[in-house]
Residue frames as a rotation matrix with the C-alpha (Angstrom) as fourth column:
MET 1
0.799 -0.377 0.469 -11.69
-0.240 -0.914 -0.327 18.35
0.552 0.148 -0.821 4.86
PRO 2
0.075 -0.861 -0.503 -8.04
0.550 0.457 -0.699 17.85
0.832 -0.224 0.508 5.92
ASN 3
0.990 0.138 0.040 -7.08
0.037 -0.513 0.858 18.79
0.138 -0.847 -0.513 9.45
ALA 4
0.472 -0.864 0.173 -3.71
-0.880 -0.474 0.030 19.64
0.057 -0.166 -0.984 11.00
ARG 5
0.112 -0.429 0.896 -2.97
-0.431 0.792 0.433 15.99
-0.895 -0.435 -0.097 11.84
THR 6
0.727 0.203 0.656 -3.71
0.454 0.574 -0.681 14.91
-0.514 0.793 0.326 8.28
ASP 7
0.905 -0.425 0.037 -1.47
-0.283 -0.663 -0.693 17.68
0.319 0.616 -0.720 6.94
GLN 8
0.245 -0.845 0.476 1.33
-0.907 -0.027 0.420 16.58
-0.342 -0.535 -0.773 9.29
LEU 9
0.300 -0.084 0.950 0.98
0.060 0.996 0.069 12.98
-0.952 0.036 0.303 8.12
ARG 10
0.924 0.069 0.377 1.15
0.376 0.027 -0.926 14.05
-0.074 0.997 -0.001 4.47
GLN 11
0.676 -0.731 0.093 4.24
-0.704 -0.678 -0.213 16.17
0.219 0.078 -0.973 5.20
SER 12
0.139 -0.610 0.780 5.86
-0.648 0.540 0.537 13.18
-0.749 -0.580 -0.321 6.89
LEU 13
0.552 0.126 0.824 5.16
0.397 0.830 -0.393 11.02
-0.734 0.543 0.408 3.82
ARG 14
0.965 -0.209 0.160 6.70
0.042 -0.477 -0.878 13.63
0.260 0.854 -0.451 1.51
GLN 15
0.106 -0.955 0.276 9.81
-0.569 -0.286 -0.771 14.03
0.816 -0.076 -0.574 3.68
PRO 16
0.819 0.320 -0.476 10.14
0.113 0.723 0.681 10.95
0.562 -0.612 0.556 5.89
HIS 17
0.618 -0.590 0.519 12.32
-0.750 -0.246 0.613 10.82
-0.234 -0.769 -0.595 8.97
PRO 18
-0.224 -0.807 -0.546 15.52
-0.886 0.403 -0.231 8.75
0.407 0.431 -0.805 8.50
GLU 19
-0.771 -0.054 0.634 14.17
-0.450 0.751 -0.483 6.12
-0.450 -0.658 -0.604 10.93
SER 20
0.218 0.932 -0.291 11.31
-0.886 0.064 -0.459 5.48
-0.409 0.358 0.840 8.48
LEU 21
-0.208 -0.356 -0.911 13.29
-0.747 0.659 -0.087 2.62
0.631 0.663 -0.403 6.96
GLU 22
-0.980 -0.132 0.150 12.84
-0.200 0.674 -0.711 0.69
-0.007 -0.726 -0.687 10.22
VAL 23
-0.260 0.961 0.096 9.09
-0.464 -0.037 -0.885 1.25
-0.847 -0.274 0.456 10.07
ALA 24
0.220 0.315 -0.923 8.98
-0.975 0.086 -0.203 0.31
0.015 0.945 0.327 6.39
ASP 25
-0.639 -0.537 -0.550 10.82
-0.521 0.829 -0.205 -2.93
0.566 0.155 -0.809 7.12
ALA 26
-0.868 0.351 0.350 8.35
-0.180 0.434 -0.883 -3.78
-0.462 -0.830 -0.314 9.91
GLY 27
-0.751 0.615 0.242 5.37
0.540 0.359 0.761 -3.35
0.381 0.702 -0.601 7.56
PHE 28
-0.497 0.637 0.590 2.07
-0.367 -0.770 0.522 -1.49
0.786 0.043 0.616 7.69
ALA 29
0.426 0.749 -0.507 0.26
0.158 0.490 0.857 -3.92
0.891 -0.446 0.090 9.97
ALA 30
-0.030 -0.525 -0.851 2.93
0.966 0.202 -0.158 -3.68
0.255 -0.827 0.501 12.68
TRP 31
-0.911 -0.291 0.293 2.96
0.252 -0.954 -0.164 0.11
0.328 -0.076 0.942 12.36
ALA 32
-0.246 0.912 0.329 -0.83
-0.328 -0.398 0.857 0.39
0.912 0.103 0.397 12.54
GLU 33
0.346 0.349 -0.871 -0.97
0.600 0.631 0.492 -1.80
0.721 -0.693 0.009 15.67
GLY 34
-0.414 -0.639 -0.648 1.18
0.909 -0.249 -0.335 0.77
0.053 -0.728 0.683 17.47
LEU 35
-0.591 0.236 0.772 -1.08
0.114 -0.923 0.369 3.73
0.799 0.306 0.518 16.72
PRO 36
-0.940 0.341 0.020 -3.03
-0.100 -0.217 -0.971 5.38
-0.327 -0.915 0.238 19.54
ALA 37
-0.411 0.863 0.293 -6.78
0.763 0.502 -0.407 4.75
-0.498 0.056 -0.865 19.60
ASP 38
0.383 0.615 -0.689 -7.57
0.180 -0.781 -0.598 8.30
-0.906 0.105 -0.410 18.45
ALA 39
-0.542 -0.684 -0.489 -5.58
-0.394 -0.307 0.866 7.84
-0.743 0.662 -0.103 15.22
ALA 40
-0.214 0.509 0.834 -8.39
0.605 0.739 -0.296 6.08
-0.767 0.441 -0.467 13.36
ASP 41
0.779 0.566 -0.271 -9.09
0.178 -0.614 -0.769 9.23
-0.602 0.551 -0.578 11.35
LEU 42
0.109 -0.839 -0.533 -5.54
-0.662 -0.461 0.591 9.19
-0.741 0.289 -0.606 9.94
ILE 43
-0.872 -0.478 -0.109 -5.71
-0.417 0.607 0.677 5.96
-0.257 0.635 -0.728 7.99
ALA 44
0.358 0.931 -0.064 -8.23
-0.826 0.284 -0.486 4.07
-0.435 0.227 0.872 5.91
PRO 45
-0.496 -0.598 0.629 -6.97
-0.271 0.795 0.543 0.50
-0.825 0.099 -0.557 5.46
GLY 46
-0.183 0.379 0.907 -7.60
0.753 0.647 -0.118 -0.70
-0.632 0.661 -0.404 1.94
ALA 47
0.799 0.552 -0.240 -8.05
0.306 -0.716 -0.627 2.81
-0.518 0.427 -0.741 0.56
GLY 48
0.378 -0.746 -0.548 -4.44
-0.674 -0.628 0.389 3.27
-0.634 0.223 -0.740 -0.52
GLU 49
0.850 -0.222 -0.478 -1.92
-0.283 0.573 -0.769 1.49
0.444 0.789 0.425 -2.64
GLY 50
0.771 -0.624 -0.127 1.12
0.567 0.582 0.584 -0.57
-0.290 -0.522 0.802 -1.80
VAL 51
0.798 -0.575 0.182 4.38
-0.389 -0.722 -0.573 1.39
0.461 0.386 -0.799 -1.63
TRP 52
0.586 -0.711 -0.389 7.99
0.807 0.467 0.361 0.90
-0.075 -0.526 0.847 -0.69
TRP 53
0.877 -0.347 -0.332 10.78
-0.240 -0.916 0.322 3.34
-0.416 -0.203 -0.886 0.15
THR 54
0.487 -0.824 0.291 13.96
0.846 0.362 -0.391 3.71
0.217 0.436 0.873 -1.85
ALA 55
0.144 -0.511 -0.848 16.70
0.655 -0.593 0.468 6.03
-0.742 -0.622 0.249 -0.66
ASP 56
-0.816 -0.573 0.074 17.32
0.418 -0.498 0.759 7.46
-0.398 0.651 0.646 -4.12
ARG 57
-0.755 0.559 0.342 13.69
0.168 -0.339 0.926 8.02
0.634 0.756 0.162 -5.20
GLY 58
-0.685 0.537 0.493 11.57
-0.724 -0.431 -0.538 8.06
-0.076 -0.725 0.684 -2.04
TRP 59
-0.250 0.697 0.672 8.19
-0.203 0.641 -0.740 6.31
-0.947 -0.321 -0.019 -1.87
GLU 60
-0.741 0.029 -0.671 7.27
-0.667 0.088 0.740 4.26
0.080 0.996 -0.046 -4.95
GLY 61
0.306 0.937 0.168 4.12
-0.920 0.337 -0.202 2.33
-0.246 -0.092 0.965 -5.78
THR 62
-0.472 -0.438 0.765 4.25
-0.321 0.894 0.314 -1.45
-0.821 -0.097 -0.562 -5.94
GLY 63
-0.727 0.253 -0.638 1.77
-0.654 0.027 0.756 -1.59
0.209 0.967 0.146 -8.79
ASP 64
-0.895 0.425 -0.136 -0.56
0.447 0.858 -0.255 -3.86
0.008 -0.288 -0.957 -6.80
């Protein structure tokens, strides 16, 4: 069952902050290393799909 933190993460993915391009350029691994210890319930490595951000279309799948 989703919780408030999960809902906030999903909202952020739908409407990312302008600085998200910096995070996208750094890559998932670098981003995940910076998460607090209690954030383990927010992500499930390997459960998702590869994506990239484009300014005109938003997040797009890589097809991997």
